N, C-alpha and C positions, 0 to 999 in steps of 0.2 A: 518712811522713803526719804533720802534727801531728794536736796535740787541735784545736786548728782546722778546718782541711779536713777531718775526719770532722763539727765544728760544721756546716761547711758543707755538704758532700753529703746528712747525713742532711737538716737542713734544706729544697733543694733537693730528695731524694723524697719528703717530708711535703709539698711544696706542690704538684705534681702530684699526686700519691694525691687529694688534693684537690681539682685541678680535675676531677680525675677523675670523684669521685663528685657532681661540680656538671652536670658532661656527660650523667651520666648519668641526674642528674634533671631538664634541659629533654628530651632525650632521654623519659624516662618519662611526664611531665607530656602533651606532644608526641603522643605516641602516646593518652592516657588524653583527651585535650579530639578526635582525629578517631576515636577509636571512638562517639566517640558517647550515650555515658555520660550515664544522666537526673543530677541533680543530687546526691542520696544518696549513689550509687554513686560520684560524681568527689570528692564532698569525705570520702572511705574515702582513697579513694588518695590524695589529697595531702594528706589527715594521716600518712600513710607515707613519704609522697617528705622534707616538709616536718625534719621528726628528719634524715633523712638530712642533706639540704641545711645543716641547720643546725651538726653534725656538722665535715660538707663546708667548709665556710666557717672555721670554728673551727680546723683542721688544717692550712689554707693559709695564715690569719693565722700562725700559730704558727708556719711554716713561713719563714713570710717572715721571721718578727724573729730565727728560727734563722741565719738566711742571712746576712741585716745583722750580727747579734752580731757572727759570727764573721770578718765582715771587718773591723768594726773596730776587734776587737781582737786580729785575726792584724795585722794591721798595723803 
């Protein structure tokens, strides 16, 4: 296994981790909305989810860049 395959698989794992975090964000917000929380409680819940959401998007983007970089450099 050469370094480019390692970059590709690491990027794929990072992308999947980011995708899992995005799914967690969706489920958490859906549960909070169904719970019928008042506006202040919902905003408090969303504040924590937004930070995870941004990190998940960044992880997914960086992972996809690693996959593309590994494919381009490995060929």
